[in-house]
Structure formats: structure tokens, C-alpha cells
C-alpha positions as CSV (number, residue, x, y, z in Angstrom):
1,M,23.6,2.2,8.7
2,A,21.0,2.1,6.0
3,Y,18.9,5.0,4.6
4,I,15.7,3.8,2.9
5,L,13.3,5.9,1.0
6,N,9.7,4.6,1.1
7,I,7.0,5.4,-1.5
8,E,3.3,4.7,-1.0
9,T,0.9,5.7,-3.9
10,A,-1.5,2.8,-4.1
11,T,-4.5,4.9,-2.9
12,K,-5.4,8.6,-2.8
13,N,-2.7,9.2,-0.2
14,C,0.6,10.3,-1.8
15,S,3.1,9.4,0.9
16,V,6.9,9.4,1.2
17,S,8.9,8.5,4.3
18,L,12.6,8.2,5.1
19,G,14.0,5.6,7.5
20,K,17.4,5.2,9.0
21,D,17.8,1.6,10.1
22,K,14.8,0.9,12.4
23,Q,14.1,4.6,13.0
24,L,11.5,6.6,11.0
25,L,13.1,9.9,10.4
26,D,10.3,11.8,8.5
27,V,7.2,11.5,6.4
28,V,5.6,13.8,3.9
29,E,2.1,13.0,2.6
30,Y,-1.1,14.4,1.2
31,A,-4.5,12.7,0.7
32,G,-7.0,14.6,-1.4
33,E,-10.3,13.8,-3.0
34,S,-8.6,13.2,-6.3
35,Y,-5.2,11.6,-7.3
36,S,-2.4,14.2,-7.3
37,H,0.5,11.8,-7.3
38,A,1.9,12.9,-10.6
39,E,2.3,16.5,-9.4
40,K,3.3,15.8,-5.8
41,L,5.4,12.6,-5.6
42,H,8.7,14.0,-6.9
43,V,8.3,17.2,-5.0
44,F,7.8,15.2,-1.8
45,I,10.9,13.1,-2.5
46,E,13.0,16.2,-3.0
47,Q,11.5,17.8,0.1
48,I,12.0,14.9,2.5
49,L,15.6,14.5,1.4
50,S,16.3,18.2,1.6
51,Q,14.8,18.7,5.0
52,N,16.8,15.8,6.4
53,R,20.0,16.9,4.7
54,I,20.2,13.6,2.8
55,K,21.6,13.4,-0.7
56,P,20.1,10.9,-3.2
57,A,23.5,9.2,-3.3
58,D,23.3,8.6,0.5
59,L,20.3,6.3,0.0
60,D,20.9,2.5,0.4
61,A,17.6,1.3,-1.0
62,V,14.2,2.5,-2.2
63,A,11.0,0.7,-1.1
64,V,7.6,1.0,-2.9
65,S,4.1,-0.1,-2.1
66,M,3.4,-2.9,-4.5
67,G,-0.5,-3.0,-4.4
68,P,-3.2,-3.9,-4.8
69,G,-4.7,-0.5,-5.4
70,S,-5.2,2.3,-8.0
71,Y,-3.7,1.4,-11.4
72,T,-2.5,4.9,-12.0
73,G,-1.2,5.4,-8.5
74,L,0.8,2.2,-8.5
75,R,2.3,3.0,-11.9
76,I,3.5,6.4,-10.7
77,G,5.0,5.1,-7.5
78,V,6.7,2.1,-9.1
79,S,8.0,4.1,-12.0
80,A,9.6,6.6,-9.6
81,A,11.0,3.9,-7.4
82,K,12.5,2.0,-10.3
83,G,14.0,5.2,-11.7
84,L,15.7,5.9,-8.4
85,A,16.9,2.3,-8.1
86,Y,18.4,2.4,-11.6
87,G,19.9,5.8,-11.4
88,L,21.5,5.3,-7.9
89,D,22.3,1.6,-8.4
90,I,20.5,0.6,-5.2
91,P,18.2,-2.2,-4.4
92,L,14.4,-2.1,-5.0
93,I,12.2,-3.4,-2.2
94,A,8.4,-4.1,-2.5
95,V,6.0,-4.0,0.4
96,S,2.4,-5.1,0.4
97,T,-0.1,-2.2,0.4
98,L,-2.5,-4.1,2.6
99,E,0.2,-4.8,5.1
100,N,1.0,-1.1,5.2
101,L,-2.7,-0.5,5.9
102,A,-2.9,-3.2,8.5
103,R,0.0,-1.7,10.4
104,E,-2.0,1.5,11.0
105,I,-3.9,-0.5,13.6
106,K,-2.3,-1.2,17.0
107,T,-4.1,-3.9,19.0
108,G,-3.3,-6.7,21.3
109,S,-5.6,-9.4,20.0
110,G,-7.9,-10.5,17.1
111,Y,-7.6,-10.0,13.4
112,I,-7.0,-7.0,11.2
113,I,-8.6,-6.9,7.8
114,P,-7.5,-4.1,5.5
115,V,-10.1,-3.4,2.8
116,I,-9.4,-1.3,-0.3
117,D,-12.3,-0.2,-2.5
118,A,-12.8,-2.0,-5.8
119,R,-15.9,-1.9,-8.0
120,R,-19.4,-2.0,-6.6
121,T,-19.6,-4.3,-3.6
122,E,-16.1,-5.7,-4.1
123,V,-13.0,-5.0,-2.0
124,Y,-9.4,-6.0,-2.1
125,S,-8.5,-7.5,1.2
126,A,-6.2,-9.8,3.3
127,V,-6.3,-11.0,6.8
128,Y,-3.6,-10.4,9.4
129,D,-3.3,-11.2,13.1
130,Y,-2.5,-8.5,15.6
131,R,1.3,-9.2,15.1
132,Y,0.8,-8.5,11.3
133,H,1.3,-12.1,10.3
134,L,-0.5,-12.9,7.1
135,I,-3.4,-15.3,7.9
136,R,-5.2,-15.2,4.5
137,D,-3.7,-14.0,1.3
138,V,-4.7,-11.1,-0.8
139,Q,-7.8,-11.5,-2.9
140,A,-10.8,-9.7,-4.3
141,D,-13.9,-10.3,-2.2
142,L,-17.6,-9.7,-2.9
143,L,-19.1,-8.5,0.4
144,E,-22.5,-10.0,-0.2
145,N,-20.7,-13.4,0.0
146,K,-19.7,-12.7,3.6
147,P,-16.1,-13.6,3.0
148,F,-15.0,-12.7,6.6
149,E,-17.6,-14.6,8.5
150,K,-15.2,-17.3,9.6
151,F,-12.9,-14.7,11.2
152,L,-15.7,-12.7,12.7
153,N,-17.0,-15.9,14.4
154,E,-13.6,-16.5,16.0
155,K,-12.4,-13.2,17.3
156,Q,-12.7,-9.4,17.2
157,V,-11.9,-8.1,13.7
158,I,-10.8,-4.6,13.0
159,F,-11.6,-3.4,9.4
160,V,-9.4,-0.5,8.1
161,G,-9.2,1.2,4.7
162,D,-11.2,3.3,2.2
163,A,-13.8,0.5,1.8
164,V,-14.8,0.4,5.5
165,A,-18.0,2.4,5.0
166,K,-19.1,0.1,2.2
167,T,-18.1,-3.0,4.3
168,Q,-20.0,-1.7,7.3
169,K,-23.2,-1.3,5.3
170,I,-23.2,-4.9,4.3
171,L,-21.6,-6.7,7.3
172,S,-23.1,-6.7,10.7
173,H,-21.5,-8.7,13.5
174,K,-20.8,-8.2,17.2
175,N,-17.1,-8.8,16.7
176,A,-16.7,-6.2,13.9
177,V,-14.9,-3.0,14.6
178,F,-14.6,-0.3,11.9
179,S,-11.6,2.0,11.9
180,E,-11.8,5.6,10.5
181,I,-8.4,5.3,9.0
182,K,-8.8,5.3,5.2
183,Y,-5.4,5.1,3.6
184,P,-2.0,3.3,3.9
185,S,1.0,5.5,4.7
186,A,4.7,5.3,3.9
187,K,5.4,5.8,7.6
188,Q,4.3,2.2,8.2
189,M,6.7,0.8,5.5
190,H,10.0,1.5,7.1
191,L,10.3,-1.5,9.5
192,T,9.2,-4.0,6.9
193,A,11.5,-2.4,4.3
194,Y,14.4,-2.4,6.7
195,H,14.0,-6.1,7.5
196,K,13.8,-7.0,3.8
197,F,16.9,-4.9,3.3
198,L,18.8,-6.9,6.0
199,N,17.7,-10.2,4.4
200,K,18.5,-8.9,0.9
201,N,14.9,-9.6,-0.1
202,F,15.1,-7.4,-3.2
203,E,13.1,-7.2,-6.5
204,N,14.5,-7.4,-10.0
205,T,14.3,-3.7,-10.9
206,A,14.1,-4.4,-14.6
207,Y,11.1,-6.8,-14.4
208,F,9.2,-5.8,-11.3
209,E,5.6,-4.9,-11.8
210,P,2.9,-3.8,-9.3
211,F,0.4,-6.3,-8.0
212,Y,-2.8,-5.1,-9.7
213,L,-4.7,-8.2,-8.7
214,K,-7.1,-7.6,-11.6
215,D,-6.7,-6.7,-15.2
216,F,-6.8,-3.0,-15.9
217,I,-9.2,-2.0,-18.6
218,V,-9.5,1.0,-20.9
219,V,-12.8,1.8,-22.5
220,S,-13.3,3.8,-25.6
221,K,-15.6,6.8,-25.2
222,K,-16.8,6.5,-28.8
223,N,-17.3,2.8,-28.6
224,P,-18.0,1.2,-25.2
225,L,-15.8,-1.8,-25.9
226,I,-12.8,-2.9,-23.9
227,I,-9.8,-2.0,-26.0
228,L,-6.9,-2.9,-23.8
229,F,-5.9,-5.3,-21.1
230,I,-2.9,-4.8,-18.9
231,K,-1.9,-7.0,-16.0
């Protein structure tokens, strides 16, 4: 029997779930207009453990959404997950944010393309089949370059994520379906995390970093120059 705590903070949805083997026991989450992860994440962790009468010492692993996504959101989630893994001496498991988002879609055919908003007409995306097998790896795509044309010409494609509205404005195709689901949730992490737990597919807690995909930049308000790069 394995209890796994799952943390998803890569977007505006601050989400925590608890799984027992293959079973999803509970989820606590909040998606607001602004990021509130710093205030809510640890409260949600305490809440979900308390209401399921699980002590931190009962956890067998902690899983975290690894990105791509918000720099701040990812740092908060990964820091919390690493702190739990260190403090409890349990394994750390990383799960793709885009896979979490793809698993929000239940379909029997075609492709699923999760799209997370990046700058301007750019999105972070990957391509999955309806069984959630990765068909095309994660990358940053410029929508005006029509990066999904090949897949749209083959089968129905369901787009999901907070960049759907932006994608829909630029892409028009008879095989395109646009979901209203915006954010990934920790409730979709538990099966992937459990299978990784069984296969002992763990991260090195000391050296694990989120998958930002792009360099993070900080700009000085006094001088509009890039002053820091973090990968």
C-alpha cells in the first residue's frame, strides 16, 4: 500500500491530491485570477492530510508537476515537494505538467494537444494520442507558424489549456476541437505517479529542478535591461 501526495502549481491552479495505490482519495484546489500558491499550498497540504486522517509520516512518496509553466508557481511547488521528500526521507516523483493537462480530456480517438500560455503568440505544448502516449515532445511553438497542421490534417485534435482562446483565434481547421478546461489538476497525477513509484522512477531530490523550457528573466524597473538569467 502506497500513499502518494501530489502537488500541481505550474499554472494558476494551486492543486493538491492524495492517492492510495491506484485510488484517488481526495483533491483540494483553487484557481484564481492571480497566483496564490505561496499562501494556499501548505494550507492545502495540511488540509488534505488532516481530512483523510493521514499523518505526514504515512506518506510513501511525494509527486510534483515539473513544468513547463509559471516560474514562480513551479518554484513554490517544487520547493514544497523537495522539503517533504527531505524531511520525511521519501522519494520525489516528477510528472509532466502537459501530461497532467492532457489527462483532463477523455476521448477514444485522435490527438490531445495541451497548450499553456507563453508570451504573445507563443505556447508551450506537446502532442499526445488518446491513450496519453507522447507523440511529440514538449516545445515552445509560435502559433503563426501553424505547428500543429500535420496532426490536424491526420485526425481530430482536442486543444486544452489556458492558451486555447489564443490558439483558437489563430488556428482554424475542421479537425480542431477546443476544450474549455484551462488548468492541469493534481487529481490527474495520481496514476502516473503511482506507476513511477512502482517502477522506482524517482528524482534526485538534491539536484532536481523544474522544467522551465525557457530562461527566466528579471528586468530592472529603473533600467530596462535583463539583469538575471535562471534556467
